[in-house]
PQR file with spaces between the fields and no chain letter, atoms N, CA, C, O and H, PARSE charges and radii, in Angstrom:
ATOM       1  N    MET     1     -66.930   43.959   15.144 -0.4000 1.5000
ATOM       2  CA   MET     1     -67.162   44.027   13.735 -0.0000 2.0000
ATOM       3  C    MET     1     -65.640   44.628   12.758  0.5500 1.7000
ATOM       4  O    MET     1     -65.047   44.287   11.734 -0.5500 1.4000
ATOM       5  N    ARG     2     -65.531   45.568   13.690 -0.4000 1.5000
ATOM       6  CA   ARG     2     -63.964   46.217   12.443 -0.0000 2.0000
ATOM       7  C    ARG     2     -62.970   45.265   12.633  0.5500 1.7000
ATOM       8  O    ARG     2     -62.116   45.250   11.746 -0.5500 1.4000
ATOM       9  H    ARG     2     -66.013   45.844   14.522  0.4000 1.0000
ATOM      10  N    VAL     3     -62.809   44.276   13.755 -0.4000 1.5000
ATOM      11  CA   VAL     3     -61.835   43.693   13.897 -0.0000 2.0000
ATOM      12  C    VAL     3     -61.662   42.580   12.816  0.5500 1.7000
ATOM      13  O    VAL     3     -60.645   42.150   12.271 -0.5500 1.4000
ATOM      14  H    VAL     3     -63.503   44.288   14.474  0.4000 1.0000
ATOM      15  N    LEU     4     -63.040   42.235   12.674 -0.4000 1.5000
ATOM      16  CA   LEU     4     -62.854   41.250   11.414 -0.0000 2.0000
ATOM      17  C    LEU     4     -62.882   41.839   10.164  0.5500 1.7000
ATOM      18  O    LEU     4     -62.500   41.050    9.300 -0.5500 1.4000
ATOM      19  H    LEU     4     -63.866   42.584   13.117  0.4000 1.0000
ATOM      20  N    LYS     5     -63.162   42.836    9.780 -0.4000 1.5000
ATOM      21  CA   LYS     5     -62.438   43.828    8.489 -0.0000 2.0000
ATOM      22  C    LYS     5     -61.460   43.330    8.416  0.5500 1.7000
ATOM      23  O    LYS     5     -61.204   42.251    7.881 -0.5500 1.4000
ATOM      24  H    LYS     5     -63.472   43.476   10.482  0.4000 1.0000
ATOM      25  N    TYR     6     -60.679   44.146    9.021 -0.4000 1.5000
ATOM      26  CA   TYR     6     -58.931   44.230    9.875 -0.0000 2.0000
ATOM      27  C    TYR     6     -58.584   42.724    9.347  0.5500 1.7000
ATOM      28  O    TYR     6     -57.860   42.723    8.352 -0.5500 1.4000
ATOM      29  H    TYR     6     -60.888   45.022    9.456  0.4000 1.0000
ATOM      30  N    VAL     7     -58.953   41.504    9.813 -0.4000 1.5000
ATOM      31  CA   VAL     7     -58.692   40.245    9.919 -0.0000 2.0000
ATOM      32  C    VAL     7     -58.559   39.715    8.426  0.5500 1.7000
ATOM      33  O    VAL     7     -57.581   39.192    7.893 -0.5500 1.4000
ATOM      34  H    VAL     7     -59.541   41.505   10.622  0.4000 1.0000
ATOM      35  N    GLY     8     -59.750   39.980    7.928 -0.4000 1.5000
ATOM      36  CA   GLY     8     -60.118   39.574    7.013 -0.0000 2.0000
ATOM      37  C    GLY     8     -59.128   39.959    5.340  0.5500 1.7000
ATOM      38  O    GLY     8     -58.837   39.197    4.418 -0.5500 1.4000
ATOM      39  H    GLY     8     -60.545   40.405    8.361  0.4000 1.0000
ATOM      40  N    GLY     9     -58.824   41.545    5.544 -0.4000 1.5000
ATOM      41  CA   GLY     9     -57.723   42.084    4.657 -0.0000 2.0000
ATOM      42  C    GLY     9     -56.690   41.500    5.322  0.5500 1.7000
ATOM      43  O    GLY     9     -56.013   40.804    4.564 -0.5500 1.4000
ATOM      44  H    GLY     9     -59.061   42.164    6.293  0.4000 1.0000
ATOM      45  N    LEU    10     -56.310   41.516    6.446 -0.4000 1.5000
ATOM      46  CA   LEU    10     -54.936   40.707    6.522 -0.0000 2.0000
ATOM      47  C    LEU    10     -54.521   39.511    5.688  0.5500 1.7000
ATOM      48  O    LEU    10     -53.517   39.288    5.012 -0.5500 1.4000
ATOM      49  H    LEU    10     -56.860   42.082    7.062  0.4000 1.0000
ATOM      50  N    VAL    11     -55.853   38.664    6.009 -0.4000 1.5000
ATOM      51  CA   VAL    11     -56.099   37.044    5.421 -0.0000 2.0000
ATOM      52  C    VAL    11     -55.777   37.111    3.986  0.5500 1.7000
ATOM      53  O    VAL    11     -55.209   36.160    3.450 -0.5500 1.4000
ATOM      54  H    VAL    11     -56.669   38.845    6.558  0.4000 1.0000
ATOM      55  N    ARG    12     -56.160   38.366    3.203 -0.4000 1.5000
ATOM      56  CA   ARG    12     -56.375   38.222    1.753 -0.0000 2.0000
ATOM      57  C    ARG    12     -55.435   38.942    1.605  0.5500 1.7000
ATOM      58  O    ARG    12     -55.430   39.008    0.376 -0.5500 1.4000
ATOM      59  H    ARG    12     -56.621   39.139    3.639  0.4000 1.0000
ATOM      60  N    GLU    13     -54.425   39.689    2.009 -0.4000 1.5000
ATOM      61  CA   GLU    13     -53.349   40.424    1.699 -0.0000 2.0000
ATOM      62  C    GLU    13     -52.271   39.174    1.565  0.5500 1.7000
ATOM      63  O    GLU    13     -51.564   39.100    0.560 -0.5500 1.4000
ATOM      64  H    GLU    13     -54.429   39.635    3.008  0.4000 1.0000
ATOM      65  N    PHE    14     -52.189   38.296    2.519 -0.4000 1.5000
ATOM      66  CA   PHE    14     -51.565   37.254    3.001 -0.0000 2.0000
ATOM      67  C    PHE    14     -51.468   36.169    1.541  0.5500 1.7000
ATOM      68  O    PHE    14     -50.549   35.464    1.124 -0.5500 1.4000
ATOM      69  H    PHE    14     -52.763   38.356    3.335  0.4000 1.0000
ATOM      70  N    PHE    15     -52.765   36.406    1.070 -0.4000 1.5000
ATOM      71  CA   PHE    15     -52.539   34.822    0.320 -0.0000 2.0000
ATOM      72  C    PHE    15     -52.692   35.802   -1.091  0.5500 1.7000
ATOM      73  O    PHE    15     -52.954   35.033   -2.015 -0.5500 1.4000
ATOM      74  H    PHE    15     -53.512   36.979    1.409  0.4000 1.0000
ATOM      75  N    GLN    16     -52.631   37.071   -1.535 -0.4000 1.5000
ATOM      76  CA   GLN    16     -52.002   37.654   -2.483 -0.0000 2.0000
ATOM      77  C    GLN    16     -51.066   38.013   -2.609  0.5500 1.7000
ATOM      78  O    GLN    16     -50.689   38.010   -3.781 -0.5500 1.4000
ATOM      79  H    GLN    16     -52.418   37.696   -0.784  0.4000 1.0000
ATOM      80  N    PHE    17     -50.046   38.563   -1.534 -0.4000 1.5000
ATOM      81  CA   PHE    17     -48.663   38.053   -1.439 -0.0000 2.0000
ATOM      82  C    PHE    17     -47.776   36.438   -2.010  0.5500 1.7000
ATOM      83  O    PHE    17     -46.867   36.281   -2.825 -0.5500 1.4000
ATOM      84  H    PHE    17     -50.352   38.565   -0.582  0.4000 1.0000
ATOM      85  N    ALA    18     -48.581   35.398   -1.107 -0.4000 1.5000
ATOM      86  CA   ALA    18     -48.153   34.048   -0.985 -0.0000 2.0000
ATOM      87  C    ALA    18     -48.414   33.985   -2.981  0.5500 1.7000
ATOM      88  O    ALA    18     -47.485   33.702   -3.737 -0.5500 1.4000
ATOM      89  H    ALA    18     -49.320   35.526   -0.445  0.4000 1.0000
ATOM      90  N    TRP    19     -49.414   34.213   -3.324 -0.4000 1.5000
ATOM      91  CA   TRP    19     -49.835   34.065   -4.994 -0.0000 2.0000
ATOM      92  C    TRP    19     -49.196   35.046   -5.883  0.5500 1.7000
ATOM      93  O    TRP    19     -49.176   34.707   -7.067 -0.5500 1.4000
ATOM      94  H    TRP    19     -50.169   34.443   -2.710  0.4000 1.0000
ATOM      95  N    HIS    20     -48.672   36.178   -5.596 -0.4000 1.5000
ATOM      96  CA   HIS    20     -47.839   36.815   -6.104 -0.0000 2.0000
ATOM      97  C    HIS    20     -46.159   36.543   -6.203  0.5500 1.7000
ATOM      98  O    HIS    20     -45.333   37.099   -6.928 -0.5500 1.4000
ATOM      99  H    HIS    20     -48.689   36.453   -4.635  0.4000 1.0000
ATOM     100  N    ASN    21     -46.028   35.755   -5.458 -0.4000 1.5000
ATOM     101  CA   ASN    21     -44.415   35.775   -5.306 -0.0000 2.0000
ATOM     102  C    ASN    21     -44.679   33.903   -5.346  0.5500 1.7000
ATOM     103  O    ASN    21     -43.747   33.372   -4.743 -0.5500 1.4000
ATOM     104  H    ASN    21     -46.699   35.304   -4.869  0.4000 1.0000
ATOM     105  N    LYS    22     -45.157   33.410   -5.605 -0.4000 1.5000
ATOM     106  CA   LYS    22     -45.277   32.073   -6.118 -0.0000 2.0000
ATOM     107  C    LYS    22     -44.648   31.430   -5.233  0.5500 1.7000
ATOM     108  O    LYS    22     -43.743   30.605   -5.363 -0.5500 1.4000
ATOM     109  H    LYS    22     -45.914   33.842   -6.094  0.4000 1.0000
ATOM     110  N    ALA    23     -45.256   31.914   -4.130 -0.4000 1.5000
ATOM     111  CA   ALA    23     -44.862   31.057   -2.626 -0.0000 2.0000
ATOM     112  C    ALA    23     -45.573   29.630   -2.293  0.5500 1.7000
ATOM     113  O    ALA    23     -45.841   29.580   -1.092 -0.5500 1.4000
ATOM     114  H    ALA    23     -45.991   32.585   -4.025  0.4000 1.0000
ATOM     115  N    TRP    24     -45.872   28.714   -2.842 -0.4000 1.5000
ATOM     116  CA   TRP    24     -47.127   28.020   -3.201 -0.0000 2.0000
ATOM     117  C    TRP    24     -46.791   27.302   -1.559  0.5500 1.7000
ATOM     118  O    TRP    24     -47.861   27.353   -0.953 -0.5500 1.4000
ATOM     119  H    TRP    24     -45.654   28.754   -3.817  0.4000 1.0000
ATOM     120  N    TRP    25     -46.068   26.883   -0.962 -0.4000 1.5000
ATOM     121  CA   TRP    25     -45.752   26.207   -0.138 -0.0000 2.0000
ATOM     122  C    TRP    25     -46.462   26.909    1.546  0.5500 1.7000
ATOM     123  O    TRP    25     -46.976   26.224    2.430 -0.5500 1.4000
ATOM     124  H    TRP    25     -45.199   26.842   -1.454  0.4000 1.0000
ATOM     125  N    ILE    26     -46.274   28.356    1.560 -0.4000 1.5000
ATOM     126  CA   ILE    26     -47.149   29.254    2.655 -0.0000 2.0000
ATOM     127  C    ILE    26     -48.323   29.072    2.964  0.5500 1.7000
ATOM     128  O    ILE    26     -48.800   29.282    4.079 -0.5500 1.4000
ATOM     129  H    ILE    26     -45.857   28.913    0.842  0.4000 1.0000
ATOM     130  N    ILE    27     -49.185   28.461    1.527 -0.4000 1.5000
ATOM     131  CA   ILE    27     -50.575   28.285    2.027 -0.0000 2.0000
ATOM     132  C    ILE    27     -51.091   26.792    2.660  0.5500 1.7000
ATOM     133  O    ILE    27     -52.217   26.774    3.158 -0.5500 1.4000
ATOM     134  H    ILE    27     -48.798   28.290    0.621  0.4000 1.0000
ATOM     135  N    PRO    28     -50.647   26.097    2.656 -0.5600 1.5000
ATOM     136  CA   PRO    28     -51.039   25.192    3.381  0.2800 2.0000
ATOM     137  C    PRO    28     -50.428   25.234    4.702  0.5500 1.7000
ATOM     138  O    PRO    28     -50.824   24.361    5.475 -0.5500 1.4000
ATOM     139  N    ILE    29     -49.607   25.999    5.111 -0.4000 1.5000
ATOM     140  CA   ILE    29     -49.321   26.123    6.325 -0.0000 2.0000
ATOM     141  C    ILE    29     -50.075   27.182    7.264  0.5500 1.7000
ATOM     142  O    ILE    29     -50.268   27.306    8.473 -0.5500 1.4000
ATOM     143  H    ILE    29     -49.286   26.708    4.483  0.4000 1.0000
ATOM     144  N    ALA    30     -50.398   27.872    6.114 -0.4000 1.5000
ATOM     145  CA   ALA    30     -51.341   29.246    6.761 -0.0000 2.0000
ATOM     146  C    ALA    30     -52.877   28.620    7.193  0.5500 1.7000
ATOM     147  O    ALA    30     -53.521   28.775    8.230 -0.5500 1.4000
ATOM     148  H    ALA    30     -50.241   27.772    5.131  0.4000 1.0000
ATOM     149  N    LEU    31     -53.090   28.083    6.328 -0.4000 1.5000
ATOM     150  CA   LEU    31     -54.526   27.279    6.051 -0.0000 2.0000
ATOM     151  C    LEU    31     -54.680   26.423    7.720  0.5500 1.7000
ATOM     152  O    LEU    31     -55.644   26.568    8.473 -0.5500 1.4000
ATOM     153  H    LEU    31     -52.566   27.958    5.486  0.4000 1.0000
ATOM     154  N    VAL    32     -53.598   25.643    7.963 -0.4000 1.5000
ATOM     155  CA   VAL    32     -53.422   24.510    9.115 -0.0000 2.0000
ATOM     156  C    VAL    32     -53.573   25.787   10.455  0.5500 1.7000
ATOM     157  O    VAL    32     -54.422   25.712   11.343 -0.5500 1.4000
ATOM     158  H    VAL    32     -52.815   25.525    7.352  0.4000 1.0000
ATOM     159  N    LEU    33     -52.893   26.532   10.372 -0.4000 1.5000
ATOM     160  CA   LEU    33     -52.589   27.328   11.459 -0.0000 2.0000
ATOM     161  C    LEU    33     -54.076   28.238   12.145  0.5500 1.7000
ATOM     162  O    LEU    33     -54.582   28.397   13.255 -0.5500 1.4000
ATOM     163  H    LEU    33     -52.203   26.593    9.651  0.4000 1.0000
ATOM     164  N    LEU    34     -54.398   28.750   10.479 -0.4000 1.5000
ATOM     165  CA   LEU    34     -55.868   29.239   10.834 -0.0000 2.0000
ATOM     166  C    LEU    34     -56.958   28.308   11.364  0.5500 1.7000
ATOM     167  O    LEU    34     -57.789   28.695   12.186 -0.5500 1.4000
ATOM     168  H    LEU    34     -53.987   28.621    9.577  0.4000 1.0000
ATOM     169  N    LEU    35     -56.928   27.053   10.862 -0.4000 1.5000
ATOM     170  CA   LEU    35     -57.594   26.109   11.213 -0.0000 2.0000
ATOM     171  C    LEU    35     -57.500   25.492   12.749  0.5500 1.7000
ATOM     172  O    LEU    35     -58.490   24.946   13.237 -0.5500 1.4000
ATOM     173  H    LEU    35     -56.253   26.738   10.195  0.4000 1.0000
ATOM     174  N    LEU    36     -56.360   25.597   13.424 -0.4000 1.5000
ATOM     175  CA   LEU    36     -55.824   25.410   14.626 -0.0000 2.0000
ATOM     176  C    LEU    36     -56.327   26.454   15.647  0.5500 1.7000
ATOM     177  O    LEU    36     -56.773   26.205   16.767 -0.5500 1.4000
ATOM     178  H    LEU    36     -55.556   26.040   13.027  0.4000 1.0000
ATOM     179  N    THR    37     -56.184   27.639   15.082 -0.4000 1.5000
ATOM     180  CA   THR    37     -56.600   29.247   15.819 -0.0000 2.0000
ATOM     181  C    THR    37     -58.016   28.665   16.157  0.5500 1.7000
ATOM     182  O    THR    37     -58.516   28.552   17.276 -0.5500 1.4000
ATOM     183  H    THR    37     -55.823   27.841   14.172  0.4000 1.0000
ATOM     184  N    PHE    38     -58.542   28.328   14.970 -0.4000 1.5000
ATOM     185  CA   PHE    38     -60.289   28.101   14.725 -0.0000 2.0000
ATOM     186  C    PHE    38     -60.373   27.034   16.231  0.5500 1.7000
ATOM     187  O    PHE    38     -60.923   27.409   17.267 -0.5500 1.4000
ATOM     188  H    PHE    38     -58.136   28.420   14.061  0.4000 1.0000
ATOM     189  N    PHE    39     -59.942   26.156   16.119 -0.4000 1.5000
ATOM     190  CA   PHE    39     -60.310   24.982   17.179 -0.0000 2.0000
ATOM     191  C    PHE    39     -60.019   25.410   18.710  0.5500 1.7000
ATOM     192  O    PHE    39     -60.611   25.086   19.739 -0.5500 1.4000
ATOM     193  H    PHE    39     -59.496   25.851   15.278  0.4000 1.0000
ATOM     194  N    VAL    40     -59.076   26.119   18.538 -0.4000 1.5000
ATOM     195  CA   VAL    40     -58.533   26.551   19.813 -0.0000 2.0000
ATOM     196  C    VAL    40     -59.933   27.849   20.797  0.5500 1.7000
ATOM     197  O    VAL    40     -60.377   27.667   21.931 -0.5500 1.4000
ATOM     198  H    VAL    40     -58.595   26.382   17.702  0.4000 1.0000
ATOM     199  N    PHE    41     -60.203   28.775   20.051 -0.4000 1.5000
ATOM     200  CA   PHE    41     -60.985   29.556   20.444 -0.0000 2.0000
ATOM     201  C    PHE    41     -62.594   29.139   20.484  0.5500 1.7000
ATOM     202  O    PHE    41     -63.439   29.638   21.226 -0.5500 1.4000
ATOM     203  H    PHE    41     -59.842   28.923   19.130  0.4000 1.0000
ATOM     204  N    THR    42     -62.804   28.072   19.473 -0.4000 1.5000
ATOM     205  CA   THR    42     -64.144   27.456   19.772 -0.0000 2.0000
ATOM     206  C    THR    42     -64.195   26.238   21.189  0.5500 1.7000
ATOM     207  O    THR    42     -65.150   26.234   21.965 -0.5500 1.4000
ATOM     208  H    THR    42     -62.117   27.667   18.870  0.4000 1.0000
ATOM     209  N    SER    43     -62.983   25.245   21.333 -0.4000 1.5000
ATOM     210  CA   SER    43     -62.921   24.530   22.228 -0.0000 2.0000
ATOM     211  C    SER    43     -62.965   25.521   23.629  0.5500 1.7000
ATOM     212  O    SER    43     -63.451   25.037   24.651 -0.5500 1.4000
ATOM     213  H    SER    43     -62.207   25.249   20.703  0.4000 1.0000
ATOM     214  N    SER    44     -62.534   26.673   23.635 -0.4000 1.5000
ATOM     215  CA   SER    44     -62.484   27.375   24.862 -0.0000 2.0000
ATOM     216  C    SER    44     -63.631   27.931   25.218  0.5500 1.7000
ATOM     217  O    SER    44     -63.788   28.114   26.425 -0.5500 1.4000
ATOM     218  H    SER    44     -62.139   27.066   22.805  0.4000 1.0000
ATOM     219  N    SER    45     -64.759   28.357   24.249 -0.4000 1.5000
ATOM     220  CA   SER    45     -65.641   28.961   24.278 -0.0000 2.0000
ATOM     221  C    SER    45     -67.025   28.247   24.905  0.5500 1.7000
ATOM     222  O    SER    45     -67.760   28.756   25.751 -0.5500 1.4000
ATOM     223  H    SER    45     -64.631   28.209   23.268  0.4000 1.0000
ATOM     224  N    VAL    46     -67.183   26.984   24.293 -0.4000 1.5000
ATOM     225  CA   VAL    46     -67.573   25.506   24.730 -0.0000 2.0000
ATOM     226  C    VAL    46     -67.093   24.757   25.913  0.5500 1.7000
ATOM     227  O    VAL    46     -67.773   23.807   26.300 -0.5500 1.4000
ATOM     228  H    VAL    46     -66.586   26.570   23.606  0.4000 1.0000
ATOM     229  N    ALA    47     -65.962   25.083   26.556 -0.4000 1.5000
ATOM     230  CA   ALA    47     -65.527   24.280   27.944 -0.0000 2.0000
ATOM     231  C    ALA    47     -66.681   24.791   28.931  0.5500 1.7000
ATOM     232  O    ALA    47     -67.024   23.769   29.527 -0.5500 1.4000
ATOM     233  H    ALA    47     -65.409   25.855   26.241  0.4000 1.0000
ATOM     234  N    PRO    48     -67.183   25.488   29.238 -0.5600 1.5000
ATOM     235  CA   PRO    48     -67.784   25.860   30.342  0.2800 2.0000
ATOM     236  C    PRO    48     -69.154   25.226   29.961  0.5500 1.7000
ATOM     237  O    PRO    48     -69.625   24.470   30.811 -0.5500 1.4000
ATOM     238  N    PHE    49     -69.764   25.386   28.984 -0.4000 1.5000
ATOM     239  CA   PHE    49     -70.529   24.881   29.031 -0.0000 2.0000
ATOM     240  C    PHE    49     -71.411   23.166   29.082  0.5500 1.7000
ATOM     241  O    PHE    49     -72.522   22.636   29.122 -0.5500 1.4000
ATOM     242  H    PHE    49     -69.381   26.000   28.293  0.4000 1.0000
ATOM     243  N    ILE    50     -69.898   22.882   29.042 -0.4000 1.5000
ATOM     244  CA   ILE    50     -69.600   21.176   29.289 -0.0000 2.0000
ATOM     245  C    ILE    50     -69.347   21.022   30.602  0.5500 1.7000
ATOM     246  O    ILE    50     -69.729   20.030   31.222 -0.5500 1.4000
ATOM     247  H    ILE    50     -68.996   23.312   29.010  0.4000 1.0000
ATOM     248  N    TYR    51     -68.548   22.184   31.239 -0.4000 1.5000
ATOM     249  CA   TYR    51     -68.479   21.635   32.968 -0.0000 2.0000
ATOM     250  C    TYR    51     -69.712   21.608   33.710  0.5500 1.7000
ATOM     251  O    TYR    51     -69.793   21.005   34.780 -0.5500 1.4000
ATOM     252  H    TYR    51     -68.237   22.990   30.735  0.4000 1.0000
ATOM     253  N    THR    52     -71.168   22.546   32.932 -0.4000 1.5000
ATOM     254  CA   THR    52     -72.151   22.479   33.792 -0.0000 2.0000
ATOM     255  C    THR    52     -72.945   21.549   33.694  0.5500 1.7000
ATOM     256  O    THR    52     -73.869   21.520   34.508 -0.5500 1.4000
ATOM     257  H    THR    52     -71.102   23.035   32.063  0.4000 1.0000
ATOM     258  N    LEU    53     -72.864   20.683   32.858 -0.4000 1.5000
ATOM     259  CA   LEU    53     -73.616   19.664   32.882 -0.0000 2.0000
ATOM     260  C    LEU    53     -73.062   18.382   33.461  0.5500 1.7000
ATOM     261  O    LEU    53     -73.900   17.499   33.644 -0.5500 1.4000
ATOM     262  H    LEU    53     -72.114   20.706   32.197  0.4000 1.0000
ATOM     263  N    PHE    54     -71.713   18.093   33.809 -0.4000 1.5000
ATOM     264  CA   PHE    54     -71.700   17.450   34.865 -0.0000 2.0000
ATOM     265  C    PHE    54     -71.481   17.622   36.174  0.5500 1.7000
ATOM     266  O    PHE    54     -71.574   16.668   36.946 -0.5500 1.4000
ATOM     267  H    PHE    54     -71.032   18.810   33.661  0.4000 1.0000
């Protein structure tokens, strides 16, 4: 739970940096990277359960 608090603070600080410096181009890139990271973690945890079905 402590790690999630750290990651949440890091993401919040990153978006505050982008907002303050008017670096709007960074926000879509960061969102795509976060989305891809989420998909990689969820697909790696689901794969062992799919293999047992076959």
